[in-house]
ZAGU-710012 format. One line per 2 residues: their letters; for each residue z, x, y of N, C-alpha, C. Coordinates in nm, 3 decimals, padded with zeros to 5 digits. Layout:
! ZAGU-710012
a) Z,X,Y,Z,X,Y,Z,X,Y ~ ...;
! end
This chain:
! ZAGU-710012
mi) 10.952,10.745,09.453,10.930,10.841,09.339,10.971,10.778,09.204 ~ 10.902,10.809,09.107,10.921,10.752,08.969,11.018,10.851,08.895;
ev) 11.116,10.804,08.823,11.199,10.887,08.734,11.116,10.943,08.621 ~ 11.143,11.057,08.585,11.086,11.120,08.473,11.141,11.075,08.339;
gf) 11.061,11.034,08.251,11.113,10.991,08.119,11.134,11.112,08.031 ~ 11.178,11.087,07.901,11.221,11.188,07.825,11.080,11.282,07.780;
vd) 10.984,11.226,07.736,10.863,11.296,07.703,10.806,11.361,07.823 ~ 10.793,11.294,07.938,10.744,11.353,08.051,10.833,11.469,08.102;
gl) 10.963,11.451,08.085,11.059,11.554,08.121,11.029,11.688,08.042 ~ 11.010,11.667,07.917,10.972,11.787,07.830,10.846,11.852,07.867;
fe) 10.744,11.769,07.904,10.616,11.824,07.950,10.634,11.897,08.076 ~ 10.715,11.838,08.178,10.743,11.899,08.304,10.818,12.033,08.290;
my) 10.910,12.033,08.196,10.996,12.157,08.173,10.880,12.270,08.122 ~ 10.793,12.237,08.034,10.698,12.331,07.991,10.623,12.389,08.105;
kl) 10.570,12.293,08.191,10.496,12.332,08.307,10.573,12.431,08.403 ~ 10.703,12.382,08.423,10.789,12.466,08.504,10.812,12.608,08.446;
re) 10.832,12.612,08.314,10.850,12.736,08.256,10.724,12.829,08.275 ~ 10.606,12.775,08.278,10.486,12.853,08.302,10.486,12.893,08.455;
ai) 10.524,12.806,08.544,10.528,12.837,08.689,10.631,12.945,08.719 ~ 10.744,12.932,08.643,10.854,13.034,08.662,10.806,13.167,08.614;
ak) 10.758,13.174,08.501,10.700,13.299,08.450,10.600,13.367,08.542 ~ 10.514,13.285,08.599,10.406,13.335,08.682,10.474,13.386,08.817;
ak) 10.559,13.306,08.862,10.633,13.344,08.992,10.704,13.475,08.973 ~ 10.789,13.490,08.861,10.862,13.604,08.834,10.778,13.723,08.814;
ae) 10.659,13.714,08.748,10.569,13.824,08.738,10.514,13.877,08.865 ~ 10.476,13.780,08.953,10.420,13.800,09.083,10.525,13.872,09.167;
il) 10.643,13.826,09.167,10.748,13.880,09.245,10.787,14.024,09.202 ~ 10.791,14.051,09.071,10.821,14.180,09.015,10.703,14.278,09.042;
sn) 10.580,14.234,09.046,10.466,14.326,09.059,10.439,14.354,09.213 ~ 10.457,14.251,09.307,10.420,14.279,09.443,10.519,14.202,09.545;
dl) 10.632,14.162,09.502,10.736,14.102,09.584,10.702,13.973,09.645 ~ 10.592,13.915,09.611,10.539,13.786,09.661,10.490,13.692,09.555;
ts) 10.501,13.567,09.588,10.424,13.472,09.494,10.295,13.430,09.567 ~ 10.198,13.392,09.490,10.067,13.352,09.549,10.085,13.209,09.605;
sy) 10.195,13.137,09.559,10.207,12.995,09.600,10.263,12.986,09.745 ~ 10.306,13.101,09.802,10.348,13.098,09.944,10.224,13.123,10.036;
tf) 10.194,13.023,10.121,10.072,13.024,10.194,10.099,13.007,10.341 ~ 10.233,13.001,10.383,10.267,12.966,10.527,10.221,13.084,10.617;
gt) 10.256,13.198,10.584,10.209,13.327,10.648,10.227,13.326,10.804 ~ 10.115,13.357,10.869,10.125,13.368,11.012,10.099,13.244,11.094;
al) 10.101,13.137,11.022,10.085,13.011,11.089,10.201,12.987,11.190 ~ 10.314,13.033,11.162,10.428,13.023,11.259,10.399,13.089,11.391;
ft) 10.349,13.213,11.377,10.306,13.285,11.492,10.205,13.225,11.575 ~ 10.093,13.186,11.508,09.982,13.119,11.578,10.010,12.986,11.633;
sn) 10.106,12.906,11.571,10.136,12.784,11.619,10.218,12.778,11.740 ~ 10.279,12.898,11.766,10.368,12.907,11.881,10.311,12.983,12.005;
it) 10.200,13.021,11.987,10.117,13.080,12.097,10.055,12.970,12.182 ~ 10.086,12.972,12.315,10.023,12.865,12.397,09.898,12.911,12.470;
fr) 09.862,13.043,12.458,09.742,13.091,12.525,09.699,13.211,12.432 ~ 09.568,13.237,12.455,09.511,13.352,12.383,09.520,13.477,12.462;
ss) 09.577,13.587,12.401,09.580,13.711,12.467,09.569,13.824,12.359 ~ 09.458,13.890,12.369,09.440,14.000,12.271,09.529,14.114,12.302;
ti) 09.564,14.132,12.421,09.658,14.247,12.447,09.799,14.216,12.385 ~ 09.846,14.098,12.402,09.976,14.064,12.346,09.959,14.077,12.189;
en) 09.861,14.024,12.130,09.840,14.027,11.992,09.840,14.176,11.938 ~ 09.773,14.254,12.017,09.769,14.401,11.974,09.897,14.469,11.988;
ii) 09.985,14.428,12.090,10.109,14.498,12.106,10.209,14.458,12.006 ~ 10.206,14.335,11.957,10.309,14.284,11.856,10.262,14.283,11.717;
md) 10.133,14.328,11.699,10.069,14.319,11.567,10.148,14.378,11.448 ~ 10.195,14.499,11.465,10.268,14.569,11.358,10.402,14.506,11.334;
kr) 10.481,14.460,11.436,10.604,14.390,11.414,10.579,14.251,11.347 ~ 10.468,14.190,11.391,10.442,14.048,11.335,10.410,14.066,11.186;
ie) 10.328,14.174,11.148,10.298,14.191,11.009,10.422,14.224,10.936 ~ 10.510,14.308,10.985,10.636,14.334,10.912,10.725,14.221,10.889;
ld) 10.744,14.138,10.998,10.827,14.015,10.994,10.754,13.925,10.888 ~ 10.623,13.919,10.897,10.560,13.822,10.810,10.580,13.866,10.661;
ke) 10.575,13.989,10.629,10.592,14.038,10.488,10.742,14.004,10.447 ~ 10.838,14.030,10.537,10.976,14.004,10.502,11.002,13.855,10.479;
kk) 10.936,13.764,10.554,10.958,13.627,10.534,10.879,13.576,10.419 ~ 10.774,13.634,10.377,10.699,13.597,10.257,10.783,13.629,10.132;
ie) 10.848,13.757,10.143,10.934,13.797,10.031,11.050,13.696,10.016 ~ 11.116,13.660,10.120,11.233,13.561,10.116,11.188,13.435,10.071;
as) 11.073,13.385,10.121,11.012,13.253,10.073,10.977,13.254,09.921 ~ 10.931,13.371,09.878,10.895,13.369,09.740,11.009,13.366,09.652;
ll) 11.132,13.428,09.692,11.247,13.414,09.617,11.302,13.272,09.617 ~ 11.290,13.223,09.730,11.336,13.071,09.746,11.251,12.981,09.654;
iy) 11.123,13.005,09.646,11.035,12.930,09.555,11.078,12.947,09.414 ~ 11.100,13.071,09.373,11.149,13.089,09.235,11.279,13.020,09.208;
dy) 11.371,13.030,09.294,11.511,12.966,09.290,11.482,12.814,09.269 ~ 11.393,12.763,09.350,11.367,12.617,09.341,11.311,12.572,09.214;
lm) 11.219,12.659,09.165,11.165,12.625,09.033,11.269,12.625,08.918 ~ 11.357,12.727,08.922,11.463,12.736,08.829,11.562,12.619,08.834;
mq) 11.586,12.573,08.956,11.673,12.462,08.980,11.608,12.327,08.926 ~ 11.471,12.306,08.944,11.412,12.201,08.884,11.426,12.196,08.737;
ha) 11.397,12.311,08.682,11.405,12.325,08.529,11.542,12.293,08.484 ~ 11.645,12.343,08.544,11.788,12.314,08.507,11.806,12.161,08.522;
gl) 11.765,12.105,08.619,11.778,11.960,08.646,11.712,11.874,08.533 ~ 11.597,11.924,08.496,11.523,11.844,08.384,11.607,11.869,08.255;
kl) 11.660,11.983,08.230,11.736,12.007,08.111,11.865,11.916,08.106 ~ 11.924,11.908,08.219,12.031,11.813,08.234,11.996,11.667,08.207;
dt) 11.884,11.627,08.258,11.832,11.487,08.227,11.807,11.469,08.074 ~ 11.759,11.569,08.012,11.736,11.564,07.869,11.871,11.552,07.792;
av) 11.967,11.626,07.839,12.101,11.626,07.776,12.167,11.490,07.797 ~ 12.152,11.443,07.902,12.206,11.303,07.949,12.137,11.204,07.857;
ff) 12.006,11.210,07.839,11.937,11.119,07.755,11.989,11.115,07.612 ~ 12.023,11.227,07.556,12.075,11.241,07.416,12.228,11.216,07.414;
gv) 12.286,11.195,07.535,12.433,11.171,07.532,12.523,11.296,07.514 ~ 12.460,11.413,07.528,12.535,11.535,07.507,12.633,11.557,07.626;
v) 12.588,11.518,07.740,12.666,11.534,07.855,12.730,11.409,07.906;
! end
């Protein structure tokens, strides 16, 4: 991985601010970010056979758990974006010898 230079760092901070604002707005409006796409892949990747009976029995619980995990993951995505932005600000401060 290539280290981010000063100008690239400023540009990346701008892009991150846009991503942070978008994620925050999405989380505030519907508890989820659109960048979370993992969804029910966890469930379907752990099924070793196809059974519509089992799927129908657990459907409501699966949907509820999936929504909870999507909300948790959305908050983690937001935190990760904030952490990246803070890291780039620190890099910029180090560049100028402030820190």
